[in-house]
PAZAPA-4460 file (N, C-alpha, C; in steps of 0.05 Angstrom, whole numbers, plus 32768, in hexadecimal, padded with zeros to 4 digits):
% residues 110
    n_x    n_y    n_z   ca_x   ca_y   ca_z    c_x    c_y    c_z   seq   type   mol
   8028   7F97   7FB5   8049   7F88   7FC2   805E   7F8A   7FB4     1      M     A
   8059   7F8A   7F99   806B   7F8B   7F85   807F   7FAD   7F8B     2      A     A
   8068   7FBC   7F89   806A   7FE3   7F8F   807D   7FE4   7FAA     3      D     A
   8071   7FD7   7FC4   8080   7FD8   7FD7   80A2   7FCD   7FD0     4      E     A
   80A1   7FB8   7FCC   80BF   7FAC   7FC7   80CB   7FBE   7FB3     5      L     A
   80C3   7FCE   7FA0   80CC   7FDD   7F8A   80DA   7FF7   7F9E     6      Q     A
   80CA   8002   7FB1   80DA   800D   7FC0   80EA   8013   7FD6     7      Q     A
   80EF   7FF0   7FD9   80FF   7FEC   7FEF   811D   7FDF   7FE7     8      L     A
   8115   7FDC   7FCD   8135   7FD0   7FBD   813B   7FDD   7F9F     9      A     A
   8150   7FE4   7F9F   815A   7FEB   7F85   8153   7FD7   7F68    10      P     A
   8144   7FEE   7F4F   8142   7FDF   7F37   8146   7FC2   7F3A    11      E     A
   8130   7FBB   7F23   813A   7F99   7F26   813E   7F85   7F40    12      G     A
   8147   7F90   7F57   814E   7F7A   7F6B   8132   7F73   7F76    13      Q     A
   811D   7F8A   7F6E   8100   7F80   7F81   80F8   7F57   7F7D    14      W     A
   80F4   7F5E   7F60   80F0   7F46   7F57   8102   7F24   7F61    15      R     A
   8113   7F2F   7F5C   812B   7F1D   7F70   811E   7F17   7F95    16      A     A
   8117   7F28   7F9F   810C   7F2E   7FBB   80F0   7F20   7FBB    17      Q     A
   80DB   7F23   7FA6   80C0   7F12   7FA6   80C7   7EF3   7F9E    18      V     A
   80DF   7EEF   7F8B   80DF   7ED3   7F89   80E9   7EC4   7FA0    19      A     A
   80F7   7ED4   7FAA   8106   7EC4   7FCB   80F5   7EBD   7FDE    20      A     A
   80D9   7ED6   7FDE   80C9   7ECE   7FF9   80B3   7EC2   7FEB    21      R     A
   80B4   7EBF   7FC8   8098   7EB5   7FCC   8096   7E9A   7FBA    22      F     A
   80B8   7E8D   7FB5   80B9   7E82   7F9B   80C6   7E89   7F81    23      G     A
   80C9   7E7A   7F73   80C1   7E7E   7F54   80B1   7E88   7F47    24      Q     A
   80B6   7EB2   7F38   80A2   7EB7   7F2F   809A   7EAD   7F16    25      L     A
   8085   7EB3   7F0E   807E   7EA7   7EEB   8093   7EB7   7EDA    26      P     A
   809E   7EA5   7EC3   80B1   7EB7   7EAF   809A   7EB1   7E97    27      T     A
   8087   7EAA   7E93   8076   7EAE   7E7C   805D   7EB3   7E77    28      R     A
   804D   7EC5   7E6F   802E   7EC4   7E71   8028   7EC4   7E5A    29      W     A
   8018   7EBC   7E4A   8002   7EB9   7E34   7FF1   7EB3   7E48    30      Y     A
   7FD8   7ECA   7E2D   7FBB   7ECC   7E32   7FB5   7ECC   7E16    31      Q     A
   7F97   7EBE   7E16   7F88   7EC2   7E03   7F69   7EC9   7E0C    32      G     A
   7F52   7ECA   7DFB   7F38   7ED5   7DFF   7F21   7EC1   7DE6    33      S     A
   7F0C   7ECB   7DEA   7EF2   7EC0   7DD9   7EE1   7ECB   7DE3    34      K     A
   7ED0   7ECD   7DCD   7EB6   7ED7   7DDC   7EAA   7EBD   7DE1    35      T     A
   7E9D   7EC3   7DF7   7E88   7E9C   7DFF   7E68   7EA6   7E0A    36      Y     A
   7E5A   7E99   7E06   7E40   7EA4   7E10   7E3D   7E81   7E1C    37      D     A
   7E3D   7E85   7E3D   7E3D   7E68   7E48   7E20   7E63   7E47    38      P     A
   7E1A   7E4B   7E4E   7DF9   7E42   7E44   7DEF   7E47   7E69    39      P     A
   7DDE   7E40   7E66   7DCA   7E47   7E82   7DCF   7E28   7E94    40      S     A
   7DD7   7E33   7EAE   7DE3   7E15   7EC8   7DD8   7E10   7ED6    41      L     A
   7DCA   7E01   7ED0   7DB9   7DF5   7EEC   7DC9   7DFD   7EFC    42      L     A
   7DC0   7DF6   7F1D   7DD1   7DF0   7F2A   7DE1   7DDA   7F32    43      T     A
   7DFB   7DD9   7F2F   7E07   7DC0   7F36   7E18   7DBB   7F1E    44      G     A
   7E06   7DC6   7F09   7E11   7DBF   7EE3   7E32   7DD8   7EE5    45      A     A
   7E3C   7DC8   7ECD   7E4E   7DD8   7EC3   7E4E   7DDC   7EA5    46      Q     A
   7E65   7DDF   7EA3   7E65   7DEE   7E7D   7E8B   7DF1   7E73    47      A     A
   7E8E   7DDC   7E67   7EAD   7DEA   7E63   7EAF   7DF6   7E43    48      Q     A
   7EC9   7DFF   7E40   7ECE   7E06   7E25   7EE9   7E0B   7E25    49      T     A
   7EF3   7E0B   7E0F   7F0E   7E19   7E0A   7F11   7E32   7DFA    50      T     A
   7F32   7E38   7E0B   7F3D   7E5B   7E02   7F57   7E52   7DF8    51      V     A
   7F56   7E5C   7DD9   7F7D   7E4D   7DD6   7F8C   7E62   7DE0    52      T     A
   7F9C   7E57   7DE4   7FB0   7E70   7DFC   7FCF   7E67   7DE8    53      V     A
   7FD6   7E6D   7DD8   7FEC   7E69   7DCB   7FFF   7E6B   7DDC    54      T     A
   8012   7E55   7DE3   802D   7E4F   7DF4   802D   7E3E   7E09    55      G     A
   8014   7E3D   7E14   800C   7E29   7E29   8014   7E10   7E29    56      A     A
   801D   7E04   7E34   8022   7DE6   7E3C   801B   7DDC   7E53    57      V     A
   8012   7DBE   7E4B   8010   7DB2   7E65   801F   7DB6   7E80    58      L     A
   8011   7DBB   7E96   8022   7DC0   7EA9   8025   7DDC   7EB4    59      G     A
   801B   7DEE   7EA5   8021   7E0E   7EAC   8006   7E13   7EB8    60      N     A
   8000   7E31   7EC5   7FEE   7E2C   7ED9   7FE1   7E3F   7EC3    61      V     A
   7FBD   7E43   7EC7   7FAB   7E47   7EB7   7F99   7E56   7ED2    62      A     A
   7F8C   7E76   7ECA   7F7B   7E76   7ECF   7F60   7E88   7EB6    63      M     A
   7F4F   7E93   7EC7   7F3C   7E98   7EB4   7F25   7EA6   7EBB    64      A     A
   7F20   7EBD   7EAB   7F0C   7EDB   7EBB   7EFB   7EDD   7E9B    65      S     A
   7EE1   7EE1   7EAC   7ECB   7EED   7E9B   7EC3   7F05   7E93    66      F     A
   7EBB   7F0C   7E79   7EB7   7F32   7E85   7EA1   7F32   7E96    67      S     A
   7E8D   7F2D   7E9C   7E70   7F29   7E9D   7E72   7F26   7EBE    68      L     A
   7E60   7F2A   7ED2   7E56   7F1D   7EEB   7E50   7F07   7EEE    69      D     A
   7E5E   7EFA   7EFE   7E5B   7ED5   7EFB   7E48   7ECF   7F11    70      L     A
   7E3B   7EE5   7F1A   7E18   7EDD   7F27   7E26   7EC2   7F3C    71      Q     A
   7E3F   7EB9   7F49   7E49   7EA1   7F4E   7E55   7E8B   7F4D    72      G     A
   7E4F   7E93   7F2B   7E5F   7E74   7F26   7E73   7E7B   7F21    73      I     A
   7E87   7E59   7F25   7EA3   7E5F   7F2B   7EB5   7E5B   7F14    74      V     A
   7EC4   7E5E   7F0B   7EDA   7E63   7EF5   7EF0   7E42   7EFA    75      L     A
   7EF0   7E3D   7EEE   7F12   7E2B   7EF3   7F1E   7E2B   7ED2    76      S     A
   7F43   7E22   7ED5   7F43   7E25   7EB8   7F61   7E12   7EBD    77      A     A
   7F63   7E06   7EA1   7F7A   7DF0   7EA5   7F83   7DF7   7E8C    78      T     A
   7F9B   7DED   7E8A   7FAF   7DE8   7E74   7FA2   7DC6   7E65    79      V     A
   7F9B   7DC9   7E51   7F8F   7DA9   7E50   7F9E   7DA3   7E36    80      S     A
   7FA6   7DB2   7E23   7FB7   7DAE   7E0A   7FC4   7DC5   7E09    81      A     A
   7FDF   7DC0   7DFF   7FEC   7DCF   7DEB   7FDE   7DEB   7DE4    82      A     A
   7FE5   7DFE   7DED   7FD1   7E1B   7DE4   7FB6   7E19   7DEA    83      D     A
   7FA8   7E00   7DF8   7F92   7E07   7DFF   7F86   7E04   7E1C    84      T     A
   7F7A   7E11   7E27   7F74   7E1A   7E3D   7F4E   7E0F   7E45    85      V     A
   7F4C   7DFC   7E4D   7F2D   7DF8   7E5E   7F26   7DFC   7E71    86      T     A
   7F0F   7E18   7E72   7F09   7E21   7E7F   7EE9   7E15   7E81    87      V     A
   7EE5   7E15   7EA5   7ECD   7E04   7EA9   7EBF   7E18   7EBA    88      T     A
   7EA0   7E20   7EB4   7E93   7E2C   7EC2   7E82   7E21   7ED2    89      F     A
   7E80   7E1C   7EE5   7E6F   7E10   7F04   7E61   7E1E   7F19    90      R     A
   7E41   7E12   7F0A   7E34   7E21   7F20   7E22   7E14   7F37    91      N     A
   7E2D   7E1C   7F59   7E2F   7E17   7F69   7E18   7E26   7F76    92      D     A
   7E13   7E34   7F6F   7E00   7E4B   7F7D   7DE0   7E49   7F8A    93      T     A
   7DD6   7E2F   7F85   7DB9   7E2B   7F89   7DA1   7E2D   7F77    94      G     A
   7DAF   7E3C   7F66   7D99   7E45   7F49   7DA7   7E4B   7F30    95      G     A
   7D91   7E48   7F19   7D9A   7E46   7EFD   7DA4   7E5C   7EFB    96      T     A
   7DB6   7E5F   7EEB   7DC6   7E72   7EE4   7DCA   7E7A   7EC3    97      I     A
   7DC5   7E91   7EB2   7DC1   7E90   7E9F   7DDA   7EAB   7E97    98      D     A
   7DF3   7EAE   7E94   7E03   7EC0   7E8F   7DFD   7EC9   7E66    99      L     A
   7DFF   7EDA   7E6D   7DF6   7EE8   7E4A   7E20   7EE8   7E44   100      A     A
   7E21   7EE1   7E27   7E3B   7EE5   7E14   7E46   7EFF   7E1C   101      S     A
   7E67   7EEF   7E24   7E80   7F02   7E2F   7E97   7EFD   7E2E   102      G     A
   7EA7   7F0F   7E2F   7EC7   7F03   7E2B   7ED2   7EED   7E3D   103      T     A
   7EDB   7EDC   7E38   7EE6   7ECF   7E47   7F0A   7EC6   7E3B   104      L     A
   7F11   7ECA   7E58   7F36   7ED7   7E4E   7F3D   7EBD   7E63   105      S     A
   7F59   7EB0   7E56   7F64   7EA3   7E61   7F84   7EAA   7E68   106      A     A
   7F94   7EA4   7E7B   7FB0   7EAD   7E7B   7FBD   7E94   7E84   107      S     A
   7FD5   7E8F   7E83   7FE3   7E82   7E81   8001   7E82   7E90   108      V     A
   800B   7E79   7EA1   8026   7E7C   7EAA   8038   7E6D   7EB0   109      F     A
   8053   7E70   7EA7   8064   7E5B   7EA8   807D   7E67   7EB8   110      S     A
***
């Protein structure tokens, strides 16, 4: 979408057009990551961990990703304290899943 708007608008004006169409664009983006080995999760179970994201504050939008195939596990993320994102791994697949160790990344937008 941004590339299309860049072609239609002079340099710098495409951001204003996106903001006008979709609302306010994030002005700050913070990231953090760590190595994490999620525990084996039975169906319906969940596990939580935290990722340090310097600059994050309560009320910011957070999202998370994992470097390995999640095999149906659902990730969610929330800013739970200053500089801290809590990430939840939830297994609703109907079977036990044991993910290997990988890189857990969290991003925060404000």
